[in-house]
C-alpha positions as CSV (number, residue, x, y, z in Angstrom):
1,M,-20.4,-9.5,-0.1
2,K,-16.9,-10.9,0.2
3,V,-14.1,-8.4,0.8
4,V,-10.6,-8.9,-0.5
5,K,-8.2,-7.4,2.1
6,V,-4.6,-6.6,0.9
7,F,-1.7,-5.6,3.0
8,T,1.0,-3.8,1.0
9,L,4.5,-3.1,2.5
10,V,6.2,-0.2,1.0
11,N,9.7,1.1,0.7
12,A,10.5,4.8,0.0
13,E,13.5,6.5,-1.4
14,V,16.0,7.6,1.1
15,G,14.9,11.0,2.6
16,K,11.5,10.9,0.8
17,A,9.5,9.2,3.5
18,K,7.5,12.4,4.6
19,E,6.5,13.1,0.9
20,V,5.6,9.5,0.2
21,L,3.5,9.4,3.3
22,A,1.6,12.6,2.4
23,Q,0.8,11.1,-1.0
24,L,-0.1,7.7,0.3
25,K,-2.6,9.4,2.7
26,K,-4.3,11.2,-0.1
27,T,-5.4,7.9,-1.6
28,G,-7.9,7.2,1.2
29,L,-6.2,4.0,2.2
30,E,-5.0,3.0,5.6
31,V,-1.4,4.0,5.9
32,Y,0.9,3.1,8.9
33,P,4.5,4.2,9.0
34,L,6.9,1.5,10.1
35,F,10.5,0.9,11.5
36,G,12.4,-1.9,10.0
37,A,12.7,-3.4,6.6
38,Y,9.8,-1.4,5.3
39,D,8.7,2.2,5.6
40,F,4.9,1.8,5.5
41,L,2.1,-0.6,5.6
42,V,-0.9,0.2,3.3
43,I,-4.2,-1.7,4.0
44,A,-6.9,-1.8,1.2
45,E,-10.2,-3.5,1.2
46,T,-11.5,-4.3,-2.2
47,V,-14.4,-6.2,-3.9
48,D,-12.1,-8.6,-5.9
49,L,-8.5,-9.3,-7.0
50,K,-8.8,-7.3,-10.1
51,T,-9.7,-4.1,-8.1
52,A,-6.9,-4.9,-5.6
53,T,-4.4,-5.0,-8.5
54,A,-5.6,-1.7,-9.7
55,T,-5.3,-0.2,-6.3
56,I,-1.8,-1.4,-5.7
57,L,-0.7,-0.3,-9.3
58,E,-2.5,2.9,-9.5
59,K,-2.7,4.3,-5.8
60,I,0.5,2.7,-4.3
61,Q,3.1,2.0,-6.8
62,A,2.4,5.2,-8.8
63,V,3.4,7.4,-5.9
64,R,6.7,9.2,-6.6
65,G,9.3,8.0,-4.3
66,V,7.9,4.5,-3.8
67,T,10.8,2.1,-4.7
68,R,9.5,-1.2,-3.9
69,T,6.3,-3.1,-2.6
70,R,5.4,-6.3,-1.4
71,T,1.8,-7.3,-1.0
72,L,0.0,-10.0,1.0
73,V,-3.6,-11.0,0.3
74,G,-5.8,-11.9,3.4
75,A,-7.2,-15.3,3.4
76,E,-10.2,-17.2,4.8
77,I,-9.4,-20.3,6.7
C-alpha cells in the first residue's frame, strides 16, 4: 500500500507556542518544535490525498493558536 507523507510547517500566535505544541501532540502526529520562520513541523502519513487534506484541516489547522500552515507533500522519484 502506498503512503502519502505530508510535512506541514506551522506558525503559532505569539506567546501561544506551548499551548499549540500540547494540542498538536494530542493528535498523535509527529511534531517537532523549530527555530526560524516556522514554529513547528508536523509529519503525517496517510493513505491518500483526501485523508491528508482532512488531517491538515481537522487535526492541525483546527488547533486554537495556529495562525498559518504550509504543507509539502512527499514525492516518489
